[in-house]
C-alpha positions in Angstrom: 23.4 97.2 82.7 21.5 100.0 80.9 21.2 97.9 77.8 19.6 95.0 79.6 17.2 97.3 81.5 16.3 99.0 78.2 15.7 95.6 76.6 13.6 94.4 79.6 11.5 97.6 79.4 11.0 97.1 75.6 9.9 93.5 76.1 7.6 94.4 79.0 6.0 97.2 77.0 5.5 94.9 74.0 3.9 92.2 76.1 1.6 94.8 77.8 0.6 96.2 74.4 -0.2 92.7 73.0 -2.2 91.8 76.1 -4.3 95.0 75.8 -4.9 94.4 72.1 -6.1 90.8 72.8 -8.5 91.8 75.6 -12.1 91.5 74.5 -11.3 90.2 71.0 -13.6 87.2 71.2 -15.3 88.2 67.9 -14.6 85.6 65.2 -14.7 88.3 62.6 -11.9 90.8 63.3 -13.7 93.7 61.5 -16.9 93.3 63.4 -17.9 96.4 65.3 -17.5 96.2 69.0 -20.7 95.8 71.0 -21.8 98.5 73.4 -23.0 97.6 76.9 -26.6 98.1 75.8 -26.1 95.4 73.1 -24.8 92.8 75.5 -28.1 92.4 77.3 -30.4 89.5 77.2 -34.1 89.3 76.4 -36.6 89.1 79.2 -38.8 86.0 79.6 -41.8 88.1 78.2 -40.1 88.7 74.9 -42.0 87.3 71.9 -39.8 85.0 69.8 -38.8 86.6 66.5 -39.4 90.2 67.9 -37.0 93.0 68.4 -37.0 92.2 72.1 -36.0 88.6 71.5 -32.3 89.3 71.2 -29.2 87.9 72.9 -26.9 90.9 72.7 -24.0 88.8 74.0 -24.1 86.3 71.1 -25.9 88.4 68.5 -28.7 85.9 67.8 -32.3 85.7 68.8 -32.4 84.8 72.5 -35.1 82.2 71.8 -32.5 80.4 69.6 -29.3 81.0 71.6 -27.9 77.6 72.5 -24.9 79.2 74.3 -27.3 80.8 76.8 -29.9 78.0 76.8 -28.1 74.6 76.2 -31.5 72.9 76.4 -32.1 74.0 72.8 -29.1 72.0 71.5 -31.0 68.6 71.0 -33.5 70.4 68.7 -30.8 71.9 66.5 -29.0 68.5 66.4 -32.2 66.7 65.5 -32.7 68.9 62.4 -29.0 68.6 61.3 -28.3 72.2 62.1 -25.3 71.7 64.3 -21.6 72.5 64.0 -19.8 69.9 66.1 -16.4 71.7 65.6 -17.6 75.0 67.2 -20.4 73.8 69.4 -23.2 75.9 68.0 -25.9 75.8 65.3 -24.4 75.8 61.8 -27.0 78.5 61.0 -25.3 80.7 63.6 -21.7 79.6 63.1 -19.7 82.7 61.9 -16.5 80.7 62.0 -17.8 78.3 59.3 -19.9 80.9 57.5 -18.0 84.2 57.7 -20.4 85.9 55.3 -23.4 85.1 57.5 -25.3 88.1 58.8 -27.8 87.6 61.6 -29.8 90.7 61.9 -32.0 91.8 64.8 -35.6 92.4 63.8 -36.7 96.0 63.6 -38.6 97.5 66.5 -42.3 97.7 66.1 -43.3 100.9 64.4 -39.8 101.5 62.9 -38.5 100.9 59.4 -36.2 97.9 58.9 -32.5 99.0 58.4 
């Protein structure tokens, strides 16, 4: 009886550890840094496209080009041939097809680019 209880505890602990490790691992790139709460914000409607403020922190692309937040943009990307059917996002933003792709947020006005 002690052996089966010990085995059950071991299995339960392993399942819990795996579940905790899997939580929040939606990044396609396993070595990507985790995003802080401040980085998961969305741009306001007043943000100028292409500016520092035009940023979708949730998806790490310019908010004005984020098809996951604004599906109305999808036809324009499809019309220009910039669409990944397999992953449902613009090919120019698809980190699964293009793991070396780096989309960088523009620098804030008055600061040097990183």
